Each structure stands twice: as structure tokens, then as C-alpha cells.
C-alpha positions in Angstrom: 89.5 -0.5 28.9 90.0 -1.4 32.5 88.5 1.0 35.0 89.1 1.7 38.7 87.0 -0.4 41.1 84.9 2.5 42.2 83.7 3.3 38.5 80.0 3.1 37.9 80.7 0.8 34.9 83.7 -1.5 34.9 85.1 -2.4 31.5 87.5 -5.2 30.5 88.7 -6.9 27.3 90.2 -10.1 26.4 92.5 -11.0 23.6 89.6 -12.0 21.3 88.2 -8.5 21.4 85.3 -9.6 23.8 84.5 -6.5 25.9 82.7 -7.0 29.3 80.9 -4.1 30.8 79.7 -4.4 34.4 77.3 -2.3 36.2 78.8 -1.4 39.4 76.3 0.1 41.9 75.6 -3.0 43.8 74.5 -1.1 47.0 71.8 0.5 44.9 70.8 -2.5 42.9 72.6 -1.0 39.8 69.8 1.7 39.4 70.4 3.7 36.4 71.3 7.1 37.7 72.1 9.9 35.3 75.8 9.3 36.1 75.4 5.5 35.4 73.6 6.2 32.2 76.4 8.6 31.1 79.2 6.1 32.0 77.5 3.2 30.1 76.9 5.6 27.1 80.6 6.5 27.1 81.6 2.9 26.9 79.2 2.0 24.2 80.3 5.1 22.2 83.9 3.9 22.4 82.9 0.4 21.3 81.0 1.6 18.3 84.2 3.2 17.0 86.5 0.2 17.8 86.8 -2.3 14.9 88.7 -4.7 17.0 85.7 -5.4 19.3 83.9 -8.6 18.5 81.2 -9.2 21.2 79.9 -7.2 24.2 78.8 -8.9 27.4 76.8 -6.7 29.7 76.7 -7.9 33.3 76.3 -6.5 36.8 77.9 -6.8 40.3 75.7 -7.6 43.3 72.4 -9.3 43.8 70.5 -7.4 41.1 71.1 -7.0 37.5 69.5 -3.7 37.3 66.5 -2.2 39.2 65.6 0.4 36.6 65.9 4.2 37.2 67.2 5.9 40.3 63.7 6.9 41.8 65.4 9.0 44.7 67.2 10.9 42.0 64.1 11.2 40.0 62.1 12.6 42.9 64.6 15.0 44.1 63.8 17.9 41.7 60.6 17.1 39.7 59.9 19.0 36.5 58.6 18.1 33.1 61.8 19.3 31.3 64.0 17.2 33.6 61.9 14.1 33.1 61.8 14.6 29.3 65.6 14.9 29.3 66.1 11.9 31.5 64.0 9.6 29.3 65.5 10.9 26.2 69.0 10.2 27.7 67.8 6.6 28.5 66.3 6.1 25.1 69.5 7.1 23.4 71.4 4.5 25.6 69.0 1.9 24.6 69.2 2.5 20.8 73.0 2.6 21.1 73.0 -1.0 22.3 71.0 -2.0 19.2 73.0 0.1 17.0 76.4 -1.4 17.9 77.9 -3.3 15.0 78.7 -6.2 17.4 76.2 -8.5 19.4 75.6 -7.6 22.9 74.7 -10.3 25.4 73.0 -9.6 28.6 74.4 -11.7 31.5 71.5 -11.5 34.0 72.6 -12.8 37.6 69.6 -11.2 39.5 66.4 -9.2 39.0 65.9 -7.0 36.1 63.1 -4.4 36.7 61.6 -1.5 34.7 64.5 0.1 32.8 66.7 -2.9 33.9 64.2 -5.3 32.2 64.3 -2.8 29.2 68.1 -3.1 29.0 67.8 -7.0 28.9 65.2 -6.6 26.2 67.4 -4.3 24.1 70.4 -6.5 24.2 70.7 -8.9 21.2 70.9 -12.0 23.3 70.4 -12.7 27.0 71.5 -15.4 29.4 69.8 -15.5 32.8 70.5 -17.4 36.0 67.6 -19.6 37.0 66.8 -17.5 40.0 66.6 -14.3 38.0 63.2 -12.5 37.8 61.9 -9.9 35.5 59.3 -7.1 35.8 58.2 -3.8 34.4 56.7 -2.7 37.8 56.5 1.1 37.5 52.6 0.8 37.3 52.7 -0.3 41.0 53.8 3.2 41.7 51.5 4.9 39.4 54.2 5.2 36.5 53.3 3.1 33.5 56.6 1.6 32.1 56.2 3.2 28.7 59.7 3.2 27.5 60.5 -0.3 28.7 57.4 -1.4 26.9 58.9 -0.4 23.6 61.7 -3.0 24.1 59.5 -5.6 25.7 56.8 -5.5 23.2 59.5 -6.3 20.6 60.7 -9.3 22.4 57.6 -11.1 23.7 54.0 -11.3 22.3 51.7 -8.2 22.7 49.3 -9.8 25.3 52.2 -11.2 27.4 53.9 -7.7 27.3 50.8 -5.9 28.1 50.0 -8.1 31.0 53.5 -7.5 32.5 53.1 -3.7 32.0 49.6 -3.4 33.4 50.0 -5.7 36.4 53.8 -5.1 37.2 54.1 -8.7 38.3 57.3 -10.6 38.1 58.1 -13.5 35.8 60.5 -16.1 36.4 63.7 -16.8 34.2 61.9 -20.0 32.9 58.9 -17.8 31.9 61.2 -15.3 30.3 62.8 -18.1 28.3 59.4 -19.4 27.2 58.2 -15.9 26.1 61.4 -15.0 24.3 62.9 -12.3 26.6 66.1 -14.4 27.3 67.8 -17.1 25.1 69.1 -19.4 27.8 68.6 -20.1 31.5 71.4 -21.6 33.6 72.1 -22.8 37.1 74.2 -20.3 39.0 77.4 -22.3 38.6 76.8 -22.6 34.8 75.8 -19.0 34.1 79.4 -17.9 32.8 79.8 -21.1 30.8 76.5 -20.6 29.0 77.5 -16.9 28.2 80.9 -18.1 27.0 79.3 -20.7 24.7 77.5 -17.8 22.8 80.6 -15.6 22.9 82.9 -18.3 21.5 80.5 -19.1 18.6 80.0 -15.4 17.6 83.7 -14.6 17.9 84.4 -17.4 15.6 82.4 -15.8 12.8 83.6 -13.0 10.4 83.0 -9.7 12.0 81.8 -8.0 8.8 79.1 -10.6 8.2 77.9 -10.3 11.7 77.9 -6.5 11.6 75.9 -6.4 8.3 73.5 -9.0 9.5 72.8 -7.2 12.9 72.1 -4.1 11.2 69.9 -5.6 8.5 68.1 -7.7 11.2 66.8 -4.7 13.0 66.1 -2.6 9.9 63.9 -5.1 8.1 61.8 -5.5 11.3 60.4 -2.0 10.7 59.7 -2.5 7.0 57.0 -4.1 4.9 57.8 -7.7 3.8 58.6 -6.6 0.2 60.9 -3.8 1.3 62.6 -6.1 3.8 63.3 -8.6 1.1 64.7 -5.9 -1.1 67.0 -4.7 1.7 68.0 -8.2 2.7 68.9 -9.2 -0.9 71.1 -6.0 -1.3 72.8 -6.7 2.0 73.5 -10.3 1.0 74.9 -9.3 -2.3 77.3 -6.8 -0.7 78.1 -9.4 2.1 78.9 -11.9 -0.7 81.5 -9.6 -2.3 83.6 -9.4 1.0 86.9 -11.1 0.7 86.4 -13.3 3.8 83.0 -14.4 2.5 84.4 -15.3 -0.9 87.2 -17.4 0.6 84.8 -19.0 3.1 82.5 -20.1 0.3 85.4 -21.3 -1.8 86.8 -23.3 1.2 83.4 -25.0 1.7 83.4 -25.9 -2.0 86.9 -27.4 -1.8 86.2 -29.1 1.5 89.0 -27.2 3.4 89.4 -24.7 6.1 89.5 -21.1 5.1 93.0 -19.8 4.3 94.7 -17.4 6.7 92.7 -15.5 9.3 90.6 -13.4 6.8 87.3 -14.8 8.4 88.4 -13.4 11.8 89.2 -9.9 10.8 87.0 -6.8 10.5 
């Protein structure tokens, strides 16, 4: 999945099936132009259909992780139809991240604002460098970050999300950790090691269990507690019938490692 250096999204893959996607508009703070959105969508669509992928790491080149939408592009030809199409394109991308059958880890090496903060929030996991900052700052320009607010309010508490949305103020990486927007905060020289710790742990698990679990995790959040338990019970029953799960449980009972590589395959 390697791409030329000039590509808007660079893609690479290791022998474990770990795909790294890198936003590559450093001179524009990795703003999500229409072309950038399309390039990232194409990569996600390919991953969704590739059973050999185990984990996705989403990172960025340059000082910023992502500064949100490309405001110059947005201002060039204003029309309601254009803006509706743009935000629909962005929402489709964000939902694609959540709907992937494998976990997506945001590797946040710099600021993440507006739709960039939204992208971090939509990833399943996030590791940020200690110097990173986060904001949904569109309100400062008169544009309330409505679509980023959907993701943000599903990560942090309502009052914390609304404060960020209505003030546009930045929060630090430590505050993002405390509020639940990111999982881990690392010093600059430890960022990749912290990401790898999550990657290695996930890649060691049976893919089928992770895929079923991720899909259920997001489904049940939108249901009543009774419906959520019903769905979860059905999911666990189906999960239990998977060959790798039966072998894993038997190995645990017999106090031995699972036989073969069944726990590592889709």
C-alpha cells in the first residue's frame, strides 16, 4: 500500500498487517481538503475489504496533526449545496473510521483542531505527544463546530464538550487524557513506543473477536440497556462458536498455549 511521497495520504504496511496512514499536507497543517478527504476515504475503503489488516495507525507529517477543513477552499465558491456536500463527505469519512472491522489508533504529534479534533475523537484509540493541543475552534470564526461536536460529545462529558464548542479554547494533551479524548500521553521521544504498545497488544488478539467486539461496542451505545444486553449476548454466543475462541478457551482450561496460529488469523 506504499504511496509516492507527494501523495496526500501515505500508506504503509508491516508483516503483521498493521497499516499506517499518514496525512501528508504539512505545509497546510494537514487541512482536510476535498482531495485529502477523498484520498483518506479510498484508503479506508480498501482496508475495510482486506481481511489481512489487523490494526490501523493514523498519523500525520509536519507540526500539526490536522487543522480541520481547508478554509481557503471552503471560501472560494460559497453555496449551500457545496457546503452540504462537503460536510456529508466528511461525515461519511468519519463514520468509515468507526465502521472498520479493526481498531484505528490516532497518533497525534501536534495540534488537532475542528475536524482534526473530530478525527481524533472518531478513532477508537488515541495517543498524543505531551505538547499536542486540541480545540473545536470554529466558533471563533462564527462557525459552530457542529459535526465535530457529534464525535466530541461521544468522548467527553456533555459540559466539557459544550465548553470546548462554545469557547473554542484549546485544551492540553493532559486535559485531553483526563477528559477521555485520548488514551495515553507520551513525551516526544516515546510517542511511537506508546503507539506500538497498543498495536502489539491488539495484533496479538484473534481478529474475529476484535472485529465482532468493535462492531458491538458502537452498536450497543445507541440502544437501550435491555436491547444492548440482548445484542451483546448474541454477539458473545456467536463469538464463542468461532474455532479460534473454542481453542483459546480449551488451551486456558488445559493450561497450555493455543495450538497453531488459529488465534492470529481472521
